[in-house]
C-alpha positions as CSV (number, residue, x, y, z in Angstrom):
1,S,-21.1,-1.8,1.0
2,Q,-22.9,1.2,2.4
3,R,-23.0,2.7,-1.1
4,Y,-24.9,-0.3,-2.5
5,P,-26.5,-2.2,0.4
6,T,-27.8,-5.8,-0.1
7,S,-31.4,-4.4,0.1
8,H,-30.8,-2.9,-3.3
9,W,-29.4,-5.9,-5.0
10,R,-31.3,-7.5,-7.9
11,W,-31.8,-11.2,-8.6
12,G,-29.0,-12.7,-10.6
13,E,-26.8,-9.6,-10.2
14,A,-23.1,-10.3,-9.8
15,M,-21.2,-8.2,-7.3
16,V,-17.5,-7.7,-7.0
17,T,-16.0,-6.0,-3.9
18,M,-12.4,-5.3,-2.9
19,H,-11.4,-5.6,0.7
20,Q,-7.9,-5.0,2.2
21,L,-7.3,-7.4,5.4
22,Q,-4.8,-6.4,8.0
23,M,-2.9,-9.1,9.9
24,P,-2.1,-8.4,13.6
25,A,1.4,-7.2,14.2
26,N,2.0,-10.2,16.4
27,A,0.6,-12.8,14.0
28,S,2.9,-15.8,13.7
29,S,3.8,-17.7,10.5
30,G,1.3,-20.5,9.5
31,F,-2.0,-21.3,7.8
32,Y,-5.0,-19.1,8.5
33,V,-8.6,-19.9,7.5
34,L,-10.3,-17.1,5.6
35,N,-14.0,-16.9,6.2
36,M,-16.9,-14.6,5.6
37,R,-20.2,-13.8,7.3
38,L,-23.0,-11.5,6.4
39,M,-24.6,-9.5,9.3
40,D,-27.9,-7.6,9.6
41,V,-26.7,-4.2,10.7
42,Q,-30.1,-3.5,12.3
43,T,-30.4,-6.7,14.3
44,D,-26.7,-7.8,14.5
45,E,-27.8,-11.2,13.4
46,K,-25.1,-13.3,11.8
47,L,-25.8,-15.5,8.9
48,K,-24.0,-18.9,8.2
49,R,-20.2,-18.7,7.9
50,E,-18.6,-19.3,4.5
51,I,-15.1,-20.5,4.4
52,L,-13.3,-18.8,1.4
53,G,-10.0,-20.8,1.6
54,K,-6.7,-20.9,3.5
55,M,-3.9,-18.4,3.6
56,D,-0.2,-19.1,4.1
57,F,1.1,-16.3,6.2
58,V,4.9,-15.7,6.6
59,E,6.0,-13.4,9.3
60,R,8.9,-11.1,8.1
61,A,12.1,-11.0,9.7
62,R,12.4,-8.4,12.6
63,D,15.4,-6.6,14.3
64,F,15.4,-5.4,17.8
65,N,19.0,-4.3,18.2
66,T,19.9,-0.8,18.3
67,P,21.9,0.2,15.2
68,A,25.1,2.4,14.8
69,V,23.9,5.5,13.2
70,Q,25.7,8.6,11.6
71,H,23.4,11.2,13.3
72,P,21.6,10.2,16.6
73,V,18.4,11.8,17.4
74,G,16.4,10.0,20.0
75,L,13.2,12.1,19.8
76,E,9.7,10.3,19.9
77,L,6.6,10.9,17.8
78,G,3.6,10.3,19.9
79,N,3.4,6.9,21.4
80,V,4.3,5.3,18.0
81,A,7.9,5.7,17.1
82,Q,11.3,6.9,18.3
83,L,13.7,8.3,15.7
84,I,16.8,6.6,16.8
85,G,18.8,8.7,14.3
86,Y,19.6,8.9,10.5
87,D,22.3,8.4,7.9
88,L,22.9,11.3,5.4
89,P,25.9,10.1,3.3
90,E,25.9,13.1,0.9
91,T,26.4,16.7,2.0
92,S,25.2,18.3,-1.2
93,V,22.8,17.8,-4.0
94,A,22.2,19.4,-7.3
95,A,18.8,20.9,-8.5
96,G,16.7,18.2,-10.0
97,D,18.7,15.3,-8.5
98,A,17.9,13.2,-5.5
99,F,19.8,12.3,-2.3
100,P,19.7,9.2,-0.1
101,L,18.5,9.4,3.5
102,T,18.1,6.5,5.9
103,L,15.9,6.8,9.0
104,Y,16.1,4.4,11.9
105,W,12.8,4.0,13.9
106,R,12.2,2.2,17.2
107,A,8.5,1.2,17.6
108,L,7.2,2.4,21.0
109,D,3.9,0.4,20.8
110,T,1.5,-1.3,18.4
111,T,-0.9,0.8,16.5
112,L,-3.9,0.3,14.3
113,T,-3.1,3.3,12.2
114,S,-0.9,3.2,9.2
115,Y,1.1,6.4,9.5
116,T,2.7,8.0,6.5
117,V,6.3,9.5,6.8
118,Y,6.9,12.9,5.3
119,L,10.2,14.4,4.5
120,H,10.6,18.2,3.7
121,V,13.6,19.9,2.3
122,I,13.1,23.6,3.1
123,G,15.2,26.6,2.0
124,P,15.9,29.9,3.9
125,D,12.7,31.3,2.4
126,G,10.5,28.7,3.9
127,I,9.5,27.1,0.7
128,I,9.7,23.3,0.3
129,R,12.3,22.5,-2.5
130,G,12.3,18.7,-1.9
131,Q,9.7,16.4,-0.7
132,W,8.7,12.6,-0.3
133,D,5.8,11.0,1.5
134,S,5.6,7.3,1.9
135,V,4.6,4.5,4.1
136,P,7.9,3.2,5.8
137,G,10.1,0.8,4.0
138,Q,9.1,1.9,0.6
139,G,5.5,1.0,1.3
140,L,6.3,-2.4,2.7
141,L,6.7,-1.8,6.4
142,P,3.5,0.0,7.6
143,T,3.4,1.0,11.2
144,T,0.5,-1.4,11.7
145,G,2.8,-4.2,11.6
146,W,5.4,-2.9,14.0
147,L,6.0,-4.5,17.3
148,E,7.1,-2.8,20.5
149,G,10.9,-2.4,20.6
150,E,11.3,-3.3,17.0
151,V,14.0,-1.3,14.9
152,I,12.8,-0.2,11.4
153,T,15.4,0.6,8.8
154,D,13.7,3.1,6.5
155,Q,15.5,4.2,3.3
156,Y,14.6,7.2,1.1
157,L,15.7,8.9,-2.1
158,I,14.5,12.5,-1.9
159,P,14.1,14.4,-5.1
160,M,15.0,18.1,-5.3
161,A,12.9,20.6,-7.5
162,E,14.5,21.5,-10.9
163,N,14.6,25.2,-9.9
164,A,16.1,24.6,-6.4
165,P,18.7,27.5,-5.8
166,P,22.1,26.6,-4.4
167,W,21.3,27.3,-0.8
168,Q,21.6,25.5,2.6
169,Y,18.5,23.4,3.1
170,T,16.9,22.0,6.3
171,I,15.6,18.5,6.3
172,L,12.4,17.9,8.4
173,V,10.7,14.5,9.1
174,G,7.5,13.6,10.7
175,M,4.4,11.2,10.6
176,Y,0.8,11.8,9.7
177,D,-2.5,9.9,9.4
178,P,-3.3,9.9,5.7
179,F,-7.0,9.8,6.4
180,T,-7.2,12.7,8.6
181,G,-4.0,14.7,7.8
182,E,-3.2,15.0,11.6
183,R,0.6,14.8,12.4
184,L,2.0,13.1,15.4
185,P,3.4,15.6,17.9
186,I,6.9,15.3,19.3
187,T,7.0,13.9,22.9
188,G,7.8,16.7,25.3
189,F,7.2,19.3,22.6
190,P,3.3,19.5,22.0
191,D,3.5,22.4,19.7
192,R,6.0,20.7,17.3
193,D,5.2,18.0,14.8
194,S,8.5,17.6,12.7
195,I,11.9,16.7,13.6
196,G,14.9,18.7,12.1
197,L,17.5,16.3,10.6
198,G,20.1,18.9,9.7
199,M,21.2,20.5,6.5
200,I,22.1,19.7,3.0
201,K,23.8,22.1,0.5
202,G,22.2,22.7,-2.9
203,R,24.4,23.2,-5.8
């Protein structure tokens, strides 16, 4: 760790570190060997490899078929995803309640960035009265695992504010890098970074 380099470790000290490993999007099911090496960052010298164990990896089921959607869209966010369309089964929502929304994405390419989807429900006054930010698939389908051409069904339940007036609300969706906050632009519209999904009535 850069915060506590090995040059500062003391004899007999026990160290615990947490690491999040990312499998390539095109990884196939099977057993993988998990190994570790220490490296001198000044000389790039690699020390002896230590085998930590084996990992049984199971590739998730994938779908490449274009679905039938209630509201087609077809706009693209960067070179990451196309929003095929969405389903909005309810036309109104009460203040303090939540409404369902399903997004259908098509992966345009593989990416090393795990983008977060944001959904904003905005009133005529420009204030956000409903919001949800999440990694796609309720956190289980990050963009780093998408393959080109794959279709992702992405379901949400968006909560409205307790004091949301009974107005007509616009639903906006987009993606951003959670580490930088930078949003993906809409292809063909470089000054726009959110897609309008339509309206829902507050009650």
